[in-house]
Structures are given as C-alpha cells and as structure tokens.
N, C-alpha and C positions, 0 to 999 in steps of 0.2 A: 753318604753320611747325612743324617737329618737330626738336627738339634732343635730344641724349642725352649723358650723362656716365656712363660705366660702365654700370650697369643702370638708371639713373634717366632719365626722359624728361620733357621740358617741351614742351607743345604749345599753340599758339594756335588757337582755333576761331573762325571768322568766318562770318557769314551772318545770316539772320533770327533773332530770338529763339527762335522755335519750332524752327528747324533746329539751332541751337547747343545748346539744351536737350535735344533728342532725341539728338543725337550724344553729348553729355556723359553722359546717362543710359545710353546703350548702352555707352560705354567703362567707366563706373563699375560696371555690372552684369556685365561680362565677367569671368569667373573667372580669366582669364590676367593680369588687372591687379590690383595690390595698392596700398593706401594712395593712392587717387586723391584729389587735393586740388584744389579750385578756388582759385586764388590771387587771381583778379580777375575781375570781370564789369563791363563798362561798354559803353554804347551808342557807336556810331561812325557818323558821317555816311556814310562809305564804307569799303570794305575796304582794309586796309593791305597785305595780301599777295594781293590779288585777281589780280594778273598772274603770280604765282609758280606753278610746277608743283610737285607734291608731291615733296619730297626730305627726306632726313634728314641732319643734320650732327652730327658728333661735336664736342663742345666740352668745355672744362675745367669742373670744379666751380666754379671762380672765376667763370666766365662765367655759369653758372646762378645763382650767388649775386648777381651784378650785376643780372641780369634780375628776380630774385624778391625782392630786398631781403635780408632776413636768413633766408630759408627755405633751410636746407641740406638738399637732397634726399638727398645721400649719407649724412648723419647720421641721416636719418629711418628708414633701414633698408636692407637689401641691395638692394631693387628696388621700383620702382613698377610695373614691367611685366616679366613673365617670358616 
C-alpha cells in the first residue's frame, strides 16, 4: 500500500523479514528519498495487502496522522520523497 499527502508518502512493506529489510534499505539509501522513517515493524501471520495490486492513493494529512498516530509527516519537512 502506498499513500501520499502532498509530497509525503506512507508505504506498507510486506513479505519475509529479509525481503522487507532489503526493500527498506534500498528505499532508505536511494538519494531521491529524504527523511525515511520506519514507523512500525511487526511480524504478521499472513499478508494484509497480499491480494492488492500496486497503486498509489492521495489522502489528506489527517488520514496520514490517523494511520501513524502523532507523526505529522507534513510538519517533518517539505518531502519524504522527491
């Protein structure tokens, strides 16, 4: 799942620990991305979004706040990804 509000993005990564860690490391080291933050990491018995195709949805900052608790991505800076 990939959500964005303005120039801030929120993404859920799913899969094996090794796959998720490799993907996160690749995203974090990509110079096009800034201020990459891991909000949560937890094991799951099965994928929540396993049947979804990749898509990007624009959402409000209020929705991002509801998903992340009190982490205001818009206030963190102008972008997490350029």
